[in-house]
DOFITOR-578090 format. One record per residue: residue number from 1; z, x, y of N, C-alpha, C in turn. Coordinates in pm, whole numbers. Each point is the difference from the previous one (the first is absolute). Example, Ala and Ser with C-alpha at 12.3 -4.5 7.8 and 13.67 -1.06 7.14 Angstrom:
> i, npz, npx, npy, capz, capx, capy, cpz, cpx, cpy
> 1, 780, 1319, -569, 0, -89, 119, 0, 90, 120
> 2, -72, -35, 105, 6, 82, 119, 73, -77, 109
REM end
This chain:
> i, npz, npx, npy, capz, capx, capy, cpz, cpx, cpy
> 1, 14069, 24227, 18243, 134, 5, 53, 92, 50, -112
> 2, 87, 92, 32, 93, 55, -98, 114, -98, -27
> 3, 40, -6, -124, 114, -85, -37, 127, 81, 17
> 4, 107, -66, 35, 128, 68, 14, 85, -29, -122
> 5, 88, 94, -29, 94, -20, -110, 120, -79, 53
> 6, 31, -110, -63, 111, -84, 43, 127, 38, -75
> 7, 109, 8, 74, 130, 25, -61, 62, -134, -40
> 8, 110, 5, -71, 71, -123, -35, 44, -74, 125
> 9, 44, 74, 100, 42, -60, 127, -118, -68, 69
> 10, -118, 64, -5, -121, -60, 58, -31, -133, -67
> 11, 11, -2, -132, -31, -122, -75, 99, -113, 34
> 12, 124, 36, 22, 100, -100, 42, -36, -54, 138
> 13, -40, 89, 92, -42, -44, 133, -119, -93, -5
> 14, -94, 29, -87, -118, -86, -16, 41, -135, -56
> 15, 91, 0, -97, 49, -128, -56, 68, -83, 108
> 16, 81, 66, 86, 67, -72, 110, -103, -55, 98
> 17, -106, 75, 23, -105, -48, 90, -66, -125, -57
> 18, -26, 0, -128, -60, -118, -64, 94, -120, 9
> 19, 129, 25, -20, 99, -109, 9, 8, -53, 142
> 20, -3, 90, 99, 5, -44, 141, -124, -81, 36
> 21, -114, 41, -52, -123, -75, 24, 9, -140, -60
> 22, 49, -9, -122, 14, -131, -65, 98, -87, 77
> 23, 109, 59, 47, 99, -75, 77, -61, -52, 130
> 24, -76, 85, 68, -60, -42, 128, -104, -109, -21
> 25, -70, 4, -113, -101, -101, -29, 62, -135, -30
> 26, 126, 0, -45, 68, -124, -34, 91, -50, 112
> 27, 13, 78, 107, 91, -38, 109, -50, -125, 71
> 28, 95, -81, 43, -30, -121, 77, -31, 41, 143
> 29, -125, -14, 40, -41, 46, 133, 64, -80, 113
> 30, 55, -115, -33, 67, -79, 104, 145, 45, 21
> 31, 49, 87, -88, 137, 51, 8, -3, 138, 65
> 32, 40, 5, 128, -5, 126, 75, 81, 111, -66
> 33, 116, -33, -52, 85, 102, -62, -64, 53, -129
> 34, -56, -87, -79, -65, 43, -124, -118, 92, 32
> 35, -75, -35, 101, -114, 83, 39, 46, 134, 55
> 36, 107, 1, 76, 53, 126, 54, 47, 90, -114
> 37, 67, -56, -99, 44, 79, -116, -120, 55, -76
> 38, -101, -83, -21, -119, 43, -71, -71, 112, 75
> 39, -12, -14, 131, -65, 103, 81, 81, 130, -2
> 40, 131, -11, 7, 85, 119, -6, -15, 71, -133
> 41, -4, -76, -108, -20, 59, -132, -135, 68, -13
> 42, -102, -63, 55, -134, 58, -3, -4, 130, 80
> 43, 69, 3, 113, 3, 121, 82, 62, 117, -77
> 44, 111, -27, -66, 70, 105, -76, -89, 54, -111
> 45, -59, -88, -80, -80, 49, -112, -130, 65, 46
> 46, -54, -44, 112, -119, 65, 55, 32, 144, 39
> 47, 115, 20, 63, 43, 136, 34, 17, 84, -126
> 48, 57, -58, -105, 17, 73, -126, -134, 37, -62
> 49, -94, -94, 0, -132, 28, -55, -72, 108, 80
> 50, 13, -4, 130, -63, 103, 82, 61, 137, -28
> 51, 130, 5, -25, 63, 128, -30, -45, 52, -137
> 52, -37, -89, -92, -54, 44, -129, -139, 59, 21
> 53, -80, -67, 82, -139, 43, 21, -10, 124, 88
> 54, 85, 10, 100, -6, 112, 94, 141, 39, 40
> 55, 71, 75, -87, 140, 32, 25, 25, 80, 128
> 56, -100, 68, 48, 17, 81, 121, -69, -64, 119
> 57, -31, -130, -9, -70, -70, 107, 79, -7, 128
> 58, -69, -31, 106, 63, -11, 131, 92, -120, 6
> 59, 117, 20, 55, 94, -109, 25, -32, -62, 135
> 60, 13, -130, 11, -23, -68, 129, 124, -1, 82
REM end
């Protein structure tokens, strides 16, 4: 598999993804609002990571 060259912006997106993952892992699952925020954050960073991996990918 070929490696891609990451830009500074890509690296920031990856750092945000790691932070969102850590936040979601620490969220109180009994708190609906905390879980909704964590899921929303995960959705945003997942979209960013996908745009890094496949910038011309199909939009849903």
